[in-house]
C-alpha positions as CSV (number, residue, x, y, z in Angstrom):
1,M,0.2,-0.2,0.2
2,L,1.3,3.5,-0.9
3,I,1.3,6.6,1.4
4,S,-1.1,8.1,-0.7
5,E,-3.8,5.6,-0.3
6,Y,-3.6,5.9,3.5
7,K,-6.6,7.6,4.9
8,K,-6.6,10.7,7.4
9,G,-6.0,8.8,11.0
10,D,-4.6,5.7,9.0
11,F,-1.2,4.7,10.5
12,I,1.8,3.6,8.8
13,F,3.2,2.0,12.0
14,S,1.3,0.1,15.0
15,M,1.8,2.3,18.0
16,N,4.1,-0.8,19.4
17,E,6.5,-0.6,16.4
18,F,6.4,3.5,16.8
19,E,7.1,2.9,20.4
20,T,10.0,0.3,19.8
21,L,11.3,3.1,17.4
22,E,11.4,5.6,19.8
23,N,13.3,3.2,21.9
24,N,15.6,2.4,20.2
25,V,16.4,6.1,18.5
26,G,16.6,6.4,22.6
27,R,19.3,4.5,23.1
28,A,20.7,5.2,19.6
29,I,21.2,8.9,21.1
30,R,22.4,7.3,24.7
31,L,25.2,5.7,23.1
32,I,26.0,8.3,20.8
33,Q,26.5,10.9,23.6
34,K,28.2,8.0,25.8
35,F,30.9,7.5,22.6
36,S,31.1,10.9,22.4
37,A,32.4,12.0,25.5
38,K,34.4,8.4,25.6
39,N,36.5,10.2,22.6
40,E,36.5,13.5,24.4
41,E,38.3,11.3,27.3
42,L,40.4,9.5,24.8
43,K,41.5,12.8,23.2
44,N,42.8,14.2,26.4
45,E,44.1,11.2,27.5
46,N,46.1,11.1,23.8
47,Q,47.3,14.7,24.0
48,R,48.4,13.9,27.4
49,L,50.6,10.7,26.1
50,K,51.8,13.1,23.3
51,Q,53.0,15.7,25.7
52,T,54.9,12.6,28.1
53,I,56.1,11.3,24.9
54,F,57.6,14.7,23.5
55,E,58.7,15.7,27.0
56,H,60.7,12.0,27.2
57,E,62.4,12.6,24.0
58,K,63.9,15.8,25.0
59,T,65.3,14.1,28.2
60,I,66.4,11.3,25.6
61,Q,68.0,13.8,23.4
62,S,69.8,15.6,26.3
63,K,70.7,12.3,28.0
64,S,72.6,11.0,24.8
65,E,74.4,14.8,24.0
66,E,75.6,14.1,27.6
67,I,76.7,10.8,27.0
68,S,78.7,11.8,24.0
69,H,80.2,14.5,26.0
70,I,81.1,12.5,28.6
71,K,82.6,9.8,25.6
72,K,84.7,12.8,24.6
73,E,86.0,13.7,28.0
74,A,86.8,10.1,28.6
75,K,88.7,10.1,25.2
76,D,90.6,13.1,26.3
77,N,91.3,11.9,29.2
78,H,92.8,9.0,28.0
79,Y,94.5,10.5,25.7
80,F,95.9,13.0,27.9
81,R,96.9,10.3,30.8
82,E,98.9,8.4,27.9
83,K,100.9,11.9,27.1
84,E,101.5,12.4,30.7
85,E,102.8,8.5,31.2
86,K,105.3,9.5,28.0
87,I,106.3,12.5,29.8
88,R,107.0,10.9,33.2
89,L,108.9,8.4,31.6
90,K,110.8,10.6,29.8
91,I,111.5,12.7,33.1
92,Q,112.4,9.4,34.2
93,Q,115.0,8.8,32.2
94,I,116.7,12.3,32.3
95,I,116.7,11.7,36.1
96,E,118.5,8.2,35.7
97,K,121.1,10.5,33.0
98,L,121.8,12.9,35.2
99,D,122.1,10.5,38.3
100,S,124.6,8.6,35.8
101,L,126.5,11.9,35.1
102,E,126.4,12.9,38.6
103,R,128.2,9.6,39.7
104,L,130.7,9.8,37.0
105,S,131.6,13.9,37.8
106,N,131.9,12.5,41.7
107,N,134.4,9.2,40.3
108,Q,136.5,11.7,38.5
C-alpha cells in the first residue's frame, strides 16, 4: 500500500512498532552521547600522552648529548693520561741520565 493511499487517521506503523522505534532511537542517542564523551576523554588522554612522549624525547636527546660529551671527555682523558705517562717516563730517563752523570763526575 502506498502512503498516498492511506486515509487520515490510518497509521503506517502500529503504536507498538512506533514505541519500539522511539526506544531504539533513544538508546542510539544515549550511546552516541556516551561514545562522544568517551571519545573526548580519549582525545585528552592522547594529548597528555603525546606531551609525555615529547618530554621523554627531550630528556633522551639531552642524555644522548650528555653521553656524547662524557665519551669525548673520557677519550680526551685517556689521551692525556697516555701523554702524561710518556712525559713521566722521559723525565725518569732524564733523571737517570743526570744521576749517571753526577756519579761519573763524583768518580773523577
